[in-house]
C-alpha positions as CSV (number, residue, x, y, z in Angstrom):
1,M,-2.9,-16.1,-14.7
2,P,-0.4,-16.7,-11.9
3,R,-1.5,-19.0,-9.0
4,R,-2.9,-17.3,-6.0
5,A,0.1,-18.2,-3.8
6,D,2.4,-16.5,-6.3
7,L,0.3,-13.3,-6.1
8,S,0.2,-13.4,-2.4
9,G,4.0,-13.8,-2.2
10,D,4.4,-10.8,-4.6
11,A,2.0,-8.7,-2.6
12,D,3.9,-9.5,0.7
13,R,7.2,-8.7,-0.9
14,L,5.9,-5.4,-2.4
15,R,4.2,-4.5,0.9
16,R,7.5,-4.8,2.7
17,E,9.3,-2.8,0.0
18,A,6.7,0.0,0.1
19,A,6.7,0.1,3.9
20,S,10.5,0.2,3.9
21,L,10.5,3.1,1.4
22,L,7.9,4.9,3.5
23,E,9.8,4.5,6.7
24,A,13.1,5.7,5.0
25,A,11.3,8.7,3.5
26,M,9.7,9.6,6.8
27,R,13.1,9.5,8.6
28,A,14.7,11.5,5.8
29,A,11.9,14.1,6.0
30,G,12.0,14.1,9.8
31,M,8.3,13.1,9.9
32,T,6.6,11.2,12.7
33,A,3.4,9.1,12.1
34,A,1.4,12.1,13.4
35,D,3.1,14.5,11.0
36,L,2.5,12.1,8.1
37,A,-1.2,11.6,9.0
38,D,-1.7,15.3,9.3
39,Q,0.3,16.6,6.3
40,V,-0.6,13.9,3.8
41,G,-4.2,13.9,4.9
42,R,-4.5,17.7,4.6
43,D,-2.5,18.0,1.4
44,L,-3.9,15.0,-0.5
45,Y,-7.3,14.5,1.0
46,G,-8.3,17.8,2.5
47,A,-8.5,16.5,6.1
48,P,-6.0,14.7,8.3
49,F,-6.4,11.0,8.8
50,Y,-5.7,8.7,11.7
51,R,-2.1,7.9,12.9
52,S,-3.3,4.3,13.2
53,T,-3.5,4.3,9.4
54,V,0.2,5.1,9.1
55,Y,1.0,2.4,11.7
56,R,-1.0,-0.1,9.7
57,W,1.1,0.7,6.6
58,L,4.4,0.3,8.5
59,R,3.3,-3.0,10.1
60,L,2.3,-4.2,6.6
61,E,-1.4,-4.5,7.6
62,A,-2.7,-2.3,4.7
63,P,-1.4,-1.4,1.3
64,I,0.1,2.1,0.9
65,A,-1.6,4.3,-1.8
66,V,0.6,5.4,-4.6
67,E,0.0,9.0,-4.1
68,V,0.8,8.8,-0.3
69,L,4.2,7.1,-1.0
70,L,5.0,9.6,-3.8
71,F,4.1,12.5,-1.5
72,V,6.3,11.4,1.3
73,L,9.2,10.5,-1.0
74,E,9.0,14.0,-2.5
75,R,8.8,15.6,0.9
76,A,11.9,13.7,1.9
77,G,13.8,15.2,-1.0
78,M,14.4,11.9,-2.8
79,T,15.7,11.9,-6.3
80,A,13.2,11.7,-9.2
81,D,14.4,8.1,-9.8
82,Q,13.7,7.1,-6.2
83,V,10.3,8.7,-6.3
84,L,9.4,7.0,-9.6
85,A,10.7,3.7,-8.3
86,G,8.6,4.1,-5.1
87,G,5.6,4.9,-7.2
88,E,6.1,1.8,-9.3
89,V,6.3,-0.4,-6.2
90,A,3.1,1.1,-4.8
91,A,1.3,0.8,-8.2
92,R,2.4,-2.8,-8.6
93,L,1.2,-3.6,-5.1
94,G,-2.2,-1.9,-5.9
95,R,-2.6,-4.0,-9.0
96,I,-1.7,-7.3,-7.2
97,E,-4.1,-6.4,-4.3
98,E,-6.9,-5.9,-6.9
99,Q,-6.1,-9.2,-8.5
100,L,-6.2,-10.9,-5.1
101,G,-9.5,-9.2,-4.3
102,A,-11.0,-10.4,-7.6
103,Q,-9.7,-14.0,-6.9
104,R,-11.2,-13.8,-3.4
105,E,-14.6,-12.8,-4.8
106,I,-14.5,-15.6,-7.3
107,L,-13.7,-18.1,-4.6
108,E,-16.4,-16.8,-2.3
109,R,-19.0,-17.1,-5.2
110,L,-17.9,-20.6,-5.9
111,A,-18.2,-21.5,-2.2
112,T,-21.6,-20.0,-2.1
113,D,-22.6,-21.9,-5.3
114,D,-21.3,-25.2,-3.8
115,R,-23.3,-24.7,-0.6
116,G,-26.4,-24.0,-2.7
117,A,-25.9,-27.2,-4.7
118,T,-25.8,-29.5,-1.7
């Protein structure tokens, strides 16, 4: 298993790549954060979501869901290859985020066990 620092570095790089793709797709589609929150929310989730969510994605504060990135890339008229590449970036980021979450849980349990042993 890769060291935690390696996963964090990968996650940061992929987050930047996904945010860059999202921003480029939004520009190509002529979408604002409000448009994205409304359209993606309604089309994918049945209700709009907050613009602040979009801003968090673009500021790299939250991972972008694969289906959101694919939706925006498709709306922007990206080629199939670009859409697939964007989906792969988001999917890899999701897997790394899951690994980091699992590692975080293990570390928290170990810290709790250590406190209980003293």
